[in-house]
C-alpha angles and dihedrals in degrees: 000000000000128000118205092189109097120218088244091065094047089066107080115239095242099045112132091230090068094064093045093047089052092052093047089050091054090050095048093052089065092050097055096116096047093044093051089060089058096066115110115247096198144020124034121005112289124240115229109258088223091060093043090055094050091047090052090051090051091056089056097040095048098033095243107177103210143009089249092058090045089055088051092051094048090054093066110007108097093191092058091044089053095046093050094042103249122141121230093260099042117119116244119241123257110254095236091051089051092049093048092047091052089062088069090055090053091046092050092046089236092166095059091045090051090049091053092046092049091050089049089059091048090049092053089056091046093245094136132081111223095192112036124063144164128208130198143147139220136197120245121197112236125230092254137084130240090242089062089070112101132172110276115250091223112028119181116266120260111283093029100081129118094252129094112303089002096303112171109242129192093264088058092055107043135034135186118253092210099042115019091189095056116098132197103245143155128194095204131044093235094049127096117249110246133182101267154148128217124239118206128195136184111203131194112230103224101072102357096252119159109241098180134016134181139168123216144170114284118264143127096258097040095093093053096042094047090041093063091045093053091047090053092051091052101045093031121191095329096086094090089062099043128098121226095284093113115087129190121200123198143149127261095278085076092054092109124134094229095045091049092047089050089058092049090053089054093047092244120144108236108225091177119154114248128225109253096189131021121008089043090148089068092064108105108163118124124238091256092051091046093053096046104134091217091064092084091057094047091051090050094050093044090081091069094070087059086065092062092053092043093048091051094048109037101067101346128081104264093092085075121004115217096209126089126224131040094260092053094044092049090050091052096043092054088050091052092051089046086054092050090051090050093054089051094043092051087065096045104042118067102227114186115244117245116256109241 
C-alpha cells in the first residue's frame, strides 16, 4: 500500500500549529551553535535537541500529562509527528531515552535561550515595549505531598533562621523527603499551606508578552527580590543613564520600601498599587509618584499578566509542576512562558501560510 499524500498536505493550511511551528523554527535557527553542544557523545542514540524542544512545547500546548502519553500520541498523531519533525515511518523514541535526553536541555538552559530567541523575533517586528512593564508572581504546587514533610535532622540553631532577625520559620524546621526544594507556603492568610514554588514574570505592556520569567523558592520576599533581578536583565546596564521613562506596574504585594527604593535607583517610575485599607503604613510612594498620569494606564495593563498565569494553570501544567527540584522547575516554567508567548505572537505576526 502506497500513499501519495504527504504529511505536510495532511495538516490544513489554516491550522494554528502552522504559525507556531514557523515561529519555533525561526527561533531554533538562531540557537544552532548552543544546540549542537547538547548532542550526546556516547551511550544510546541521541535525540535531536530541536525535536526535544518541539516535543516539550507540544506537551504544554496540548496539556499532555506525561512523557509516556506523549510517546503514545507521537506514535499515531500525524499533527504531532509533523510538529516535532518526525516522518510517518520514523520510530518513536523510548520514554526513558526521551527523559534522559531532556536533562541535557535542562543543563544547557535551552528554555531560557528559546525565550530570548522568540523575543528577538518579536523585537524585530516592533511588538515589544522597551519602556513600560508589569511584574507579578504566582504560586505553583510542587510534585510532593504535605505528608512528605518531616522534621529536619539538623535544623539551624535559634537566631540563625531565615526569618527577620534570624527567626526560625517553618521552612527551617521541616523538609520534604521527596522534593527538598519545595516549601510549605500560602499567599493568603485564609489559604492552606501547600508544597509549592513561586513563578515570577515580567511583562511588556504593549502586547502582553513575557520578557523575563523565573521560578524561585516560596517566600514572602521572593516576588520583590526576583522582580528587581528580572528588571535588571531586561533593561541591562543602561538604567543608570536613562530618564524616568521606564515604568513598572505591580500589585500591592510589591508595596515595600526597599523594592520601591530599588526602582528609584534604577530611574524606574513605580506604578505599584497602594493599600486602601489595612497596612496603610506600608504605602511609601511620594505624592509625585502617586499623581503620575501614566499610573492609570499601567494599572489597566496589569490585568494582562494574569492571562499568562491563567493560561498556564487552567488546562496546562503549571497548576502542579511534575518536575522536582528548583533548577528543573525553573527550566520548565520558562518554557511554559515561552509557549504562552508563541500563542500570542501567532495571532500578532503575519506568518505566511506554507504552499501545499
